[in-house]
Each structure stands twice: as C-alpha cells, then as structure tokens.
N, C-alpha and C positions, 0 to 999 in steps of 0.2 A: 246921555252922552250918543249912546248906540241906540239906534231905532232898532225896536223888537218888532220882529215881522211874526205874528203867530203862524205856526205851523202846523197844519193837522197832522195828529199822529199816525193815521191811516197812510198818507202821503209819505212821510219820513220813513215808514216801514218800507213802502214800496219803493222807493229811491233807494234804501240800503241793500234790499233784496236784488234791484236790477245791477247795483256796483258788484255785489257778491257773484251775480252769474256771470257778470263780464270778465271778472277776474277769473273764474274757474274757466271759462270758455277759452280765455286767453293761455292759460297755464297747459290746458289740454292741447291747445294746437302747439304749443312749444315742444312739449313733450313728445308729441306725436309723429315731429319730424325728425326728432333725435333718432340718429343711427344706433342700433343696439350693438354692445359692446362685444366684440368676439372674446372665445375663451381660448386659454392654452389648455389643452386636456393632455394627458398622458395615460398610455395603457401599457402595463407590465404583462407581457404575453408568453408564455411557455410551451413551447411544442415539443410534446413527448410522443414518440413512435408515429411521428407523423402528422399527429393530431393537436389540435388545441382544446382546452376545456369548452365545454357547450356554453357556458356562460360569457366567453370571449368571441363566439362564432359570428357575432352580430355587434356591431359598434356603430353608435350614432352619433352623430356631429350636426353641427349647424354652420352653414354657410360662412366662410370669413374665419371660422374656427383654425386655431394652430394645433395641428395634430400630431403628438410623438408618439410612435409605436415601438416600443423597446422590447424587442425580441431575444429568446433563448431558446437553444434547442439542444437536443442529444445527439443530433447527426448534423453533418454539414448540408445544408441548402441554399438554394436561391428563390426568393420571394419577388413576386411580380405584383403590383398595385396597378390594375388596369384601369385605363380612363385618365390617370395621372402619369402612366409610363415611367414608374419608378421600380428599378430593381436592386435587389440589397443582397450580398453574401451574408449568410449566418453562420458562423464556426461554432462548433461545439464548445461550451464552457466560456462563450463571451457573451456580451449584450451588443447587441446591434440595432442603432436607431433608424427607423424609416419616419422621416418628418416631412410633413407637406402642410400648406395652407389651404384648407377646403374651399377652392374658388368655383369649384362645379359640383352642381347637384344631381342626385341620383344615387344608384346602387352601384358600387363599385368592388368587385371580387378581387380576393387576395390568392393569387395561384402560387403553389411551387413548381419553379419551372424544373424540368428533368434535367439532372445533371449531364453535361455535355452538350447542352443545347446552346451554349454560349450567350453571351449577353446579346440581348434583342432577338434570341430566339423564342420560338412560340409553342414549343413541346410542352404540354402540361400534365400534370400527375394527378388523376382524378378530379373530383369536385373542389371548389373552391377550399381553401384552408379557413378562410373567414371572409366576410363581406363588412364594407364599410357603406353607411346609410348617410347621406349628407342632404340636410333639409334646408329648404329656402328660409332667410330671415325675414 
C-alpha cells in the first residue's frame, strides 16, 4: 500500500542531528533575548554608635532590582543615598525603610547628614556609612 523508500541510516542520523541542532539554536535565541527578572531585596541594617557592621558596609545589587533598606539606629540621624537623592530620618527604636528601584548603575554612598543641615543640606559627617553598588544586567 505504501511505497517504502529505503533510507540510508547515516543520512537519517544526519537529518536527526540537524533537527536537534536547529531546535537547540532556536531555544538559545529565545532565552538569550528574554529579560532577566529583577529581584526584590531587603537588607536589615542596624546603626550603633554611628557605624554599621562591616558585613553591611557594601551592598551589591543588580540594575532593575527593587531594594529595601530597613534601618534601625540607637540615635536620631538623617541618611542620604547619593545618586538617587533619597533622604530619610531614622528615629531611635523605630524601623525606617529606604526603598528604591536600582535604575542607575555605579557606586552610591549613603552618608549621615549632620543634624541641622535640613532637608537637601549637603553637610556630611565623616566617611560614608555604607555603599550601594549597582551592577548592569
């Protein structure tokens, strides 16, 4: 009923390898163009005596991540995240959240603003309290 056409086994294997390679290439191209999923990252940071633990002095995130820095302090302070121009007052015994989407890449220091400098003031106390590094995706 059906005409059977003899197929050389080597030719059949070659066709199978070609099809497999084509599917693998198509899958690679599809996944390579897919955007990386941004993460939601939360860091709990405790300030004591005007310092944070050494393990929290450098925070690394990726571009597009949603970052939440949850601050506690033993004294009233004003924090300023440079590059994103976010300023937050932290009162003792409370948790203050400084949240942002990491849209800009680079190194961004977090300084303690001198009390009395007021919102938007540029007076800093000492070296940065911490540094945020935002890496490109």
